[in-house]
Each structure stands twice: as structure tokens, then as C-alpha cells.
DSSP file (Angstrom, degrees, kcal/mol; ACC not computed):
  #  RESIDUE AA STRUCTURE BP1 BP2  ACC     N-H-->O    O-->H-N    N-H-->O    O-->H-N    TCO  KAPPA ALPHA  PHI   PSI    X-CA   Y-CA   Z-CA
    1    1 A M              0   0    0      0, 0.0     2,-0.4     0, 0.0     0, 0.0   0.000 360.0 360.0 360.0 125.3    0.0    0.0    0.0
    2    2 A L        -     0   0    0      1,-0.0     2,-0.4     0, 0.0     0, 0.0  -0.752 360.0-135.6 -97.6 138.2    1.5    3.3   -1.1
    3    3 A E        -     0   0    0     -2,-0.4     2,-0.4     1,-0.0    -1,-0.0  -0.744  19.4-125.1 -90.8 135.4    1.0    6.4    0.9
    4    4 A E        -     0   0    0     -2,-0.4     2,-0.5     1,-0.0    -1,-0.0  -0.662  19.1-134.4 -78.5 134.7    0.2    9.6   -0.9
    5    5 A K        -     0   0    0     -2,-0.4     2,-0.4     2,-0.0    -1,-0.0  -0.749  21.5-158.6 -89.0 127.6    2.5   12.4   -0.2
    6    6 A K        -     0   0    0     -2,-0.5     2,-0.4     2,-0.0     0, 0.0  -0.864   4.5-148.7-110.6 142.7    0.7   15.7    0.5
    7    7 A A        -     0   0    0     -2,-0.4     2,-0.4     2,-0.0    -2,-0.0  -0.885   8.2-154.6-109.7 136.0    2.1   19.1    0.1
    8    8 A Y        -     0   0    0     -2,-0.4     2,-0.5     2,-0.0    -2,-0.0  -0.915   3.3-152.5-113.9 134.9    0.9   21.9    2.3
    9    9 A I        -     0   0    0     -2,-0.4     2,-0.6     2,-0.0    -2,-0.0  -0.938  10.4-145.6-108.2 129.5    1.2   25.5    1.3
   10   10 A L        -     0   0    0     -2,-0.5     2,-0.6     2,-0.0    -2,-0.0  -0.793  10.8-162.0 -93.8 124.2    1.5   28.1    4.0
   11   11 A V        -     0   0    0     -2,-0.6     2,-0.5     2,-0.0    -2,-0.0  -0.929  17.3-129.8-108.4 126.4   -0.1   31.3    3.3
   12   12 A I        -     0   0    0     -2,-0.6     2,-0.6     1,-0.0    -2,-0.0  -0.638  20.3-161.2 -80.8 123.9    1.0   34.2    5.4
   13   13 A F        -     0   0    0     -2,-0.5     2,-0.4     2,-0.0    -1,-0.0  -0.918  11.2-179.7-106.9 123.8   -1.9   36.1    6.9
   14   14 A S        -     0   0    0     -2,-0.6     2,-0.4     2,-0.0    -2,-0.0  -0.974   6.6-175.2-128.7 136.5   -1.2   39.6    8.0
   15   15 A K        -     0   0    0     -2,-0.4     2,-0.3     0, 0.0    -2,-0.0  -0.987  30.7-115.1-131.5 141.9   -3.7   42.0    9.6
   16   16 A E        -     0   0    0     -2,-0.4     2,-0.6     1,-0.0    -2,-0.0  -0.543  25.1-137.3 -77.3 133.8   -2.9   45.6   10.5
   17   17 A W        -     0   0    0     -2,-0.3    -1,-0.0     1,-0.1     0, 0.0  -0.823  19.6-176.3 -92.7 123.2   -3.1   46.3   14.3
   18   18 A S        +     0   0    0     -2,-0.6     2,-0.3     2,-0.1    -1,-0.1   0.610  55.1  82.2-101.0 -13.6   -4.8   49.5   14.9
   19   19 A M  S    S-     0   0    0      1,-0.0     2,-0.2     0, 0.0    -2,-0.0  -0.746  77.2-123.1-100.3 144.6   -4.4   49.8   18.7
   20   20 A L        -     0   0    0     -2,-0.3     2,-0.7     1,-0.0    -2,-0.1  -0.550  20.7-134.7 -77.5 142.8   -1.2   51.1   20.4
   21   21 A L        +     0   0    0     -2,-0.2     2,-0.3     0, 0.0    -1,-0.0  -0.911  45.7 138.7-102.2 118.0    0.4   48.8   22.8
   22   22 A K        -     0   0    0     -2,-0.7     3,-0.1     3,-0.0    -2,-0.0  -0.977  57.0 -82.7-153.2 161.1    1.4   50.6   26.0
   23   23 A A        -     0   0    0     -2,-0.3    18,-0.1     1,-0.1     2,-0.1  -0.272  60.6 -92.4 -63.0 153.2    1.4   50.1   29.8
   24   24 A P        -     0   0    0      0, 0.0    16,-1.1     0, 0.0     2,-0.2  -0.375  46.4-105.8 -69.1 149.7   -1.8   50.8   31.4
   25   25 A R  B     -A   39   0A   0     14,-0.2     2,-0.4    -3,-0.1    14,-0.2  -0.489  26.0-130.7 -80.6 143.2   -2.2   54.4   32.7
   26   26 A C        -     0   0    0     12,-1.4     2,-1.6    -2,-0.2    12,-0.2  -0.715  17.4-125.4 -89.1 140.9   -2.0   55.1   36.4
   27   27 A K        +     0   0    0     -2,-0.4     2,-0.9     4,-0.0     3,-0.1  -0.424  49.7 152.3 -82.6  61.2   -4.8   57.2   37.8
   28   28 A C     >  -     0   0    0     -2,-1.6     4,-2.3    10,-0.2     5,-0.2  -0.813  25.5-170.2 -98.8 102.1   -2.6   59.9   39.4
   29   29 A A  H  > S+     0   0    0     -2,-0.9     4,-2.7     1,-0.2     5,-0.2   0.888  84.7  54.7 -59.5 -42.5   -4.7   63.1   39.5
   30   30 A E  H  > S+     0   0    0      2,-0.2     4,-1.5     1,-0.2    -1,-0.2   0.917 110.3  44.0 -62.3 -46.1   -1.8   65.2   40.5
   31   31 A D  H  4>S+     0   0    0      1,-0.2     5,-2.5     2,-0.2     4,-0.3   0.901 114.9  49.2 -67.6 -40.8    0.4   64.2   37.6
   32   32 A E  H ><5S+     0   0    0     -4,-2.3     3,-1.0     1,-0.2    -2,-0.2   0.879 107.3  55.1 -66.8 -34.8   -2.4   64.5   35.2
   33   33 A A  H 3<5S+     0   0    0     -4,-2.7    -1,-0.2     1,-0.3    -2,-0.2   0.880 109.3  48.1 -60.4 -37.3   -3.2   68.0   36.5
   34   34 A L  T 3<5S-     0   0    0     -4,-1.5    -1,-0.3    -5,-0.2    -2,-0.2   0.499 120.0-112.8 -83.5  -4.7    0.4   68.9   35.8
   35   35 A G  T < 5 +     0   0    0     -3,-1.0     2,-0.4    -4,-0.3    -3,-0.2   0.539  69.6 143.2  84.7   5.5    0.2   67.5   32.3
   36   36 A V      < -     0   0    0     -5,-2.5     2,-0.9    -6,-0.2    -1,-0.3  -0.650  48.4-139.7 -81.5 129.1    2.6   64.7   33.1
   37   37 A K        -     0   0    0     -2,-0.4     2,-0.6    -3,-0.1    -5,-0.0  -0.798  25.5-168.9 -89.7 109.8    1.7   61.4   31.5
   38   38 A H        -     0   0    0     -2,-0.9   -12,-1.4   -12,-0.2     2,-0.5  -0.880   5.8-168.3-106.6 120.6    2.5   58.9   34.2
   39   39 A F  B     -A   25   0A   0     -2,-0.6     2,-0.4   -14,-0.2   -14,-0.2  -0.930  11.1-144.8-110.8 130.3    2.5   55.2   33.4
   40   40 A C        -     0   0    0    -16,-1.1     2,-1.4    -2,-0.5     3,-0.2  -0.724  13.1-135.9 -88.8 139.1    2.6   52.5   36.0
   41   41 A Y     >  +     0   0    0     -2,-0.4     4,-1.5     1,-0.2     3,-0.4  -0.675  34.4 167.9 -94.0  81.7    4.5   49.4   35.3
   42   42 A L  H  > S+     0   0    0     -2,-1.4     4,-3.0     1,-0.2     5,-0.3   0.848  70.9  63.5 -65.3 -33.8    1.8   47.0   36.6
   43   43 A N  H  > S+     0   0    0     -3,-0.2     4,-2.8     1,-0.2    -1,-0.2   0.899 100.3  51.0 -59.7 -38.5    3.6   44.1   35.1
   44   44 A E  H  > S+     0   0    0     -3,-0.4     4,-2.8     2,-0.2    -1,-0.2   0.931 112.4  46.5 -60.3 -47.4    6.6   44.6   37.3
   45   45 A A  H  X S+     0   0    0     -4,-1.5     4,-2.5     2,-0.2    -2,-0.2   0.886 113.8  48.2 -65.0 -36.0    4.3   44.7   40.4
   46   46 A R  H  X S+     0   0    0     -4,-3.0     4,-3.1     2,-0.2    -1,-0.2   0.916 110.3  52.3 -65.9 -41.8    2.5   41.7   39.2
   47   47 A K  H  X S+     0   0    0     -4,-2.8     4,-2.5    -5,-0.3    -2,-0.2   0.928 110.0  47.9 -56.9 -47.0    5.8   40.0   38.6
   48   48 A D  H  X S+     0   0    0     -4,-2.8     4,-2.9     2,-0.2    -1,-0.2   0.914 111.2  51.6 -60.2 -43.7    6.9   40.8   42.1
   49   49 A E  H  X S+     0   0    0     -4,-2.5     4,-2.6     1,-0.2    -2,-0.2   0.927 110.9  47.8 -58.4 -45.4    3.6   39.5   43.5
   50   50 A K  H  X S+     0   0    0     -4,-3.1     4,-2.4     2,-0.2    -1,-0.2   0.886 110.5  51.2 -66.0 -37.8    4.0   36.3   41.6
   51   51 A D  H  X S+     0   0    0     -4,-2.5     4,-2.4     2,-0.2    -1,-0.2   0.917 111.4  48.5 -63.8 -42.6    7.6   35.8   42.8
   52   52 A E  H  X S+     0   0    0     -4,-2.9     4,-2.6     2,-0.2    -2,-0.2   0.917 111.4  49.3 -65.1 -41.0    6.5   36.4   46.4
   53   53 A K  H  X S+     0   0    0     -4,-2.6     4,-2.5     1,-0.2    -1,-0.2   0.881 110.2  51.1 -65.5 -36.9    3.7   33.9   46.0
   54   54 A I  H  X S+     0   0    0     -4,-2.4     4,-2.1     2,-0.2    -2,-0.2   0.907 110.4  49.4 -64.9 -39.4    6.2   31.4   44.5
   55   55 A R  H  X S+     0   0    0     -4,-2.4     4,-2.6     2,-0.2    -2,-0.2   0.910 112.3  47.8 -62.5 -42.6    8.4   32.0   47.5
   56   56 A E  H  X S+     0   0    0     -4,-2.6     4,-2.3     1,-0.2    -2,-0.2   0.895 113.3  47.0 -64.6 -41.2    5.6   31.4   49.9
   57   57 A L  H  X S+     0   0    0     -4,-2.5     4,-2.2     2,-0.2    -1,-0.2   0.860 111.3  51.9 -68.7 -34.5    4.4   28.3   48.1
   58   58 A T  H  X S+     0   0    0     -4,-2.1     4,-2.6     2,-0.2    -2,-0.2   0.919 110.9  48.3 -68.1 -43.1    8.0   27.0   48.0
   59   59 A A  H  X S+     0   0    0     -4,-2.6     4,-2.4     1,-0.2    -2,-0.2   0.915 111.5  49.2 -63.9 -40.5    8.4   27.5   51.7
   60   60 A E  H  X S+     0   0    0     -4,-2.3     4,-2.6     2,-0.2    -1,-0.2   0.880 109.4  52.6 -63.2 -37.6    5.1   25.8   52.4
   61   61 A L  H  X S+     0   0    0     -4,-2.2     4,-2.6     2,-0.2    -2,-0.2   0.922 108.7  49.7 -61.6 -45.7    6.1   22.9   50.3
   62   62 A Q  H  X S+     0   0    0     -4,-2.6     4,-2.1     2,-0.2    -2,-0.2   0.908 111.4  49.5 -59.7 -42.4    9.4   22.6   52.3
   63   63 A R  H  X S+     0   0    0     -4,-2.4     4,-2.4     1,-0.2    -2,-0.2   0.944 112.5  47.4 -62.3 -44.7    7.4   22.7   55.6
   64   64 A E  H  X S+     0   0    0     -4,-2.6     4,-2.8     1,-0.2    -2,-0.2   0.858 109.7  52.6 -65.8 -32.0    5.0   20.0   54.3
   65   65 A R  H  X S+     0   0    0     -4,-2.6     4,-2.4     2,-0.2    -1,-0.2   0.935 110.2  49.1 -66.0 -41.2    7.9   17.8   53.1
   66   66 A K  H  X S+     0   0    0     -4,-2.1     4,-2.5     2,-0.2    -2,-0.2   0.923 113.0  47.4 -59.1 -48.1    9.5   18.1   56.6
   67   67 A R  H  X S+     0   0    0     -4,-2.4     4,-2.7     1,-0.2    -2,-0.2   0.916 111.9  50.2 -63.2 -42.5    6.1   17.2   58.2
   68   68 A S  H  X S+     0   0    0     -4,-2.8     4,-2.9     1,-0.2    -1,-0.2   0.905 109.7  50.2 -59.6 -42.3    5.7   14.3   55.8
   69   69 A A  H  X S+     0   0    0     -4,-2.4     4,-2.5     2,-0.2    -2,-0.2   0.888 111.0  49.2 -63.9 -41.3    9.2   13.1   56.6
   70   70 A A  H  X S+     0   0    0     -4,-2.5     4,-2.3     2,-0.2    -2,-0.2   0.925 111.8  48.4 -64.4 -42.6    8.5   13.2   60.3
   71   71 A F  H  X S+     0   0    0     -4,-2.7     4,-2.9     2,-0.2    -2,-0.2   0.910 111.0  51.0 -62.4 -43.4    5.2   11.3   59.8
   72   72 A Q  H  X S+     0   0    0     -4,-2.9     4,-2.5     2,-0.2    -2,-0.2   0.902 109.3  51.0 -59.6 -42.1    7.0    8.7   57.6
   73   73 A E  H  X S+     0   0    0     -4,-2.5     4,-2.2     2,-0.2    -2,-0.2   0.917 112.4  46.0 -63.3 -42.1    9.7    8.3   60.4
   74   74 A Q  H  X S+     0   0    0     -4,-2.3     4,-2.4     2,-0.2    -2,-0.2   0.931 112.6  49.9 -62.2 -45.3    6.9    7.8   63.0
   75   75 A L  H  X S+     0   0    0     -4,-2.9     4,-2.9     1,-0.2    -2,-0.2   0.908 110.1  51.6 -60.2 -43.6    5.1    5.4   60.8
   76   76 A D  H  X S+     0   0    0     -4,-2.5     4,-2.2     2,-0.2    -1,-0.2   0.908 109.9  49.5 -59.6 -43.4    8.4    3.4   60.2
   77   77 A M  H  X S+     0   0    0     -4,-2.2     4,-2.4     2,-0.2    -2,-0.2   0.919 110.7  49.0 -64.5 -41.9    8.9    3.2   63.9
   78   78 A V  H  X S+     0   0    0     -4,-2.4     4,-2.5     1,-0.2    -2,-0.2   0.942 112.1  48.7 -66.1 -43.9    5.4    1.9   64.6
   79   79 A L  H  X S+     0   0    0     -4,-2.9     4,-2.1     1,-0.2    -1,-0.2   0.847 111.0  50.0 -65.7 -31.8    5.8   -0.7   61.8
   80   80 A R  H  X S+     0   0    0     -4,-2.2     4,-2.8     2,-0.2    -1,-0.2   0.860 111.8  49.5 -70.6 -36.6    9.2   -1.9   63.2
   81   81 A D  H  X S+     0   0    0     -4,-2.4     4,-2.6    -5,-0.2    -2,-0.2   0.909 111.1  49.2 -66.9 -39.1    7.7   -2.1   66.6
   82   82 A M  H  X S+     0   0    0     -4,-2.5     4,-2.5     2,-0.2    -2,-0.2   0.920 111.9  48.4 -61.7 -45.1    4.8   -4.1   65.2
   83   83 A E  H  X S+     0   0    0     -4,-2.1     4,-2.8     2,-0.2    -2,-0.2   0.910 111.3  49.1 -61.9 -44.3    7.1   -6.4   63.4
   84   84 A D  H  X S+     0   0    0     -4,-2.8     4,-2.5     1,-0.2    -2,-0.2   0.933 113.0  48.2 -61.4 -42.6    9.3   -6.9   66.5
   85   85 A H  H  X S+     0   0    0     -4,-2.6     4,-2.7     2,-0.2    -2,-0.2   0.881 108.9  53.5 -65.5 -35.9    6.2   -7.7   68.6
   86   86 A S  H  X S+     0   0    0     -4,-2.5     4,-2.6     2,-0.2    -1,-0.2   0.935 110.3  47.7 -61.5 -47.2    4.9  -10.1   65.9
   87   87 A H  H  X S+     0   0    0     -4,-2.8     4,-2.4     1,-0.2    -2,-0.2   0.899 110.8  52.1 -62.6 -36.2    8.3  -12.0   66.0
   88   88 A H  H  X S+     0   0    0     -4,-2.5     4,-2.6     1,-0.2    -2,-0.2   0.950 110.3  47.3 -61.7 -46.8    8.1  -12.0   69.8
   89   89 A L  H  X S+     0   0    0     -4,-2.7     4,-2.6     1,-0.2    -1,-0.2   0.885 110.7  52.4 -59.3 -39.2    4.6  -13.5   69.7
   90   90 A S  H  X S+     0   0    0     -4,-2.6     4,-2.5     2,-0.2    -1,-0.2   0.899 109.7  48.2 -62.7 -40.5    5.8  -16.1   67.1
   91   91 A R  H  X S+     0   0    0     -4,-2.4     4,-2.2     2,-0.2    -2,-0.2   0.913 112.0  49.9 -65.2 -43.2    8.6  -17.1   69.3
   92   92 A N  H  X S+     0   0    0     -4,-2.6     4,-2.4     2,-0.2    -2,-0.2   0.909 112.0  47.5 -62.8 -42.3    6.3  -17.4   72.3
   93   93 A I  H  X S+     0   0    0     -4,-2.6     4,-2.8     2,-0.2     5,-0.2   0.921 111.3  51.7 -65.7 -42.4    3.8  -19.5   70.3
   94   94 A D  H  X S+     0   0    0     -4,-2.5     4,-2.2     1,-0.2    -1,-0.2   0.878 110.4  48.1 -62.4 -34.5    6.6  -21.7   69.1
   95   95 A D  H  X S+     0   0    0     -4,-2.2     4,-2.4     2,-0.2    -1,-0.2   0.899 111.9  49.1 -68.0 -40.8    7.8  -22.2   72.7
   96   96 A M  H  X S+     0   0    0     -4,-2.4     4,-2.8     2,-0.2    -2,-0.2   0.921 111.1  49.8 -65.5 -42.5    4.2  -23.0   73.8
   97   97 A V  H  X S+     0   0    0     -4,-2.8     4,-2.6     1,-0.2    -2,-0.2   0.938 112.2  49.2 -62.1 -44.4    3.8  -25.6   70.9
   98   98 A Q  H  X S+     0   0    0     -4,-2.2     4,-2.2    -5,-0.2    -2,-0.2   0.893 111.3  48.9 -66.2 -37.0    7.1  -27.2   71.9
   99   99 A S  H  X S+     0   0    0     -4,-2.4     4,-2.5     2,-0.2    -2,-0.2   0.930 110.3  50.3 -63.5 -44.9    6.0  -27.3   75.6
  100  100 A V  H  X S+     0   0    0     -4,-2.8     4,-2.8     1,-0.2     5,-0.2   0.934 111.2  49.8 -63.6 -42.9    2.7  -28.9   74.7
  101  101 A R  H  X S+     0   0    0     -4,-2.6     4,-2.6     1,-0.2    -1,-0.2   0.909 110.6  49.2 -59.5 -40.2    4.6  -31.5   72.5
  102  102 A E  H  X S+     0   0    0     -4,-2.2     4,-2.2     2,-0.2    -1,-0.2   0.913 112.5  47.8 -64.4 -41.8    6.9  -32.3   75.4
  103  103 A I  H  X S+     0   0    0     -4,-2.5     4,-2.1     2,-0.2    -2,-0.2   0.896 114.0  47.8 -66.8 -40.9    4.0  -32.7   77.8
  104  104 A E  H  X S+     0   0    0     -4,-2.8     4,-2.6    -5,-0.2    -2,-0.2   0.899 110.4  50.5 -66.7 -39.1    2.2  -34.9   75.4
  105  105 A S  H  X S+     0   0    0     -4,-2.6     4,-2.3    -5,-0.2    -2,-0.2   0.883 111.8  48.4 -66.4 -36.7    5.2  -37.1   74.7
  106  106 A K  H  X S+     0   0    0     -4,-2.2     4,-2.6     2,-0.2    -2,-0.2   0.877 111.7  50.2 -66.9 -37.5    5.8  -37.5   78.5
  107  107 A R  H  X S+     0   0    0     -4,-2.1     4,-1.9     2,-0.2    -2,-0.2   0.905 112.1  46.5 -64.8 -41.5    2.1  -38.4   78.9
  108  108 A L  H  X S+     0   0    0     -4,-2.6     4,-1.6     2,-0.2    -2,-0.2   0.907 112.7  50.5 -67.7 -41.7    2.3  -41.0   76.1
  109  109 A A  H  X S+     0   0    0     -4,-2.3     4,-0.9     1,-0.2    -2,-0.2   0.908 112.4  47.0 -63.4 -42.7    5.6  -42.3   77.6
  110  110 A L  H  < S+     0   0    0     -4,-2.6    -1,-0.2     1,-0.2    -2,-0.2   0.835 110.9  51.6 -70.4 -30.3    4.0  -42.7   81.0
  111  111 A S  H  < S+     0   0    0     -4,-1.9    -1,-0.2     1,-0.2    -2,-0.2   0.824 108.9  51.1 -73.6 -28.5    0.9  -44.3   79.6
  112  112 A H  H  <        0   0    0     -4,-1.6    -1,-0.2     1,-0.2    -2,-0.2   0.660 360.0 360.0 -80.1 -19.9    2.9  -46.9   77.7
  113  113 A S     <        0   0    0     -4,-0.9    -1,-0.2    -5,-0.1    -2,-0.2   0.484 360.0 360.0 -89.7 360.0    4.9  -47.9   80.8
């Protein structure tokens, strides 16, 4: 099966932009009264706000990671204690089973004699 090769022609579309691109105007009555065109650089302020928010979120993330690590450590300790206790119970049960076997073997030995 042969694939057809397709050719694409790119047509450049251009539209004239009629609006001026400039920073938003600050509403400073004093400057305007003096005839001074004052432009605020809101993007810089927003950028600073975003940077601050990123710093806050990064700090919060670090705190939560430390909390998570502390919880993980506590969980690991509990699980180790449970495992140790489980091994201890298993040894006790093995000892009891061995004792019961010894008692039964002595009882059988006494009953045969």
C-alpha cells in the first residue's frame, strides 16, 4: 500500500493592528493635573507578587515535606515495633507448641509404661 505524499502550502496572513500597545495608565490626578503622562508598570508589580507567591508556596512545600518526613519516620517506627512484637509472639507461640509436645510425649511415655 502506497502512501500519498501531501504538500501543504503556507499562506501568510497579515492583519494591520490599529491599537497602540502601551502600559496601562495610572490614575494619578496630581500628575495629570500637571500635564505629566504617568505610566505604572503594573507588570513589574504583578511579577513581584508572583515571585512572592512562588516563594511562599516553596516555603510551604518545604514545611510540608518536613512534616511528611516526620510522619514517615513515626510510621516506620510503629511498623518496626509491630514487626518486633509479631516476632516475639511467634517465638512465644513456638515455645508453647514445643512445651505442649513435650507434655504430650511425656504423657504418652507414662501411659505406655
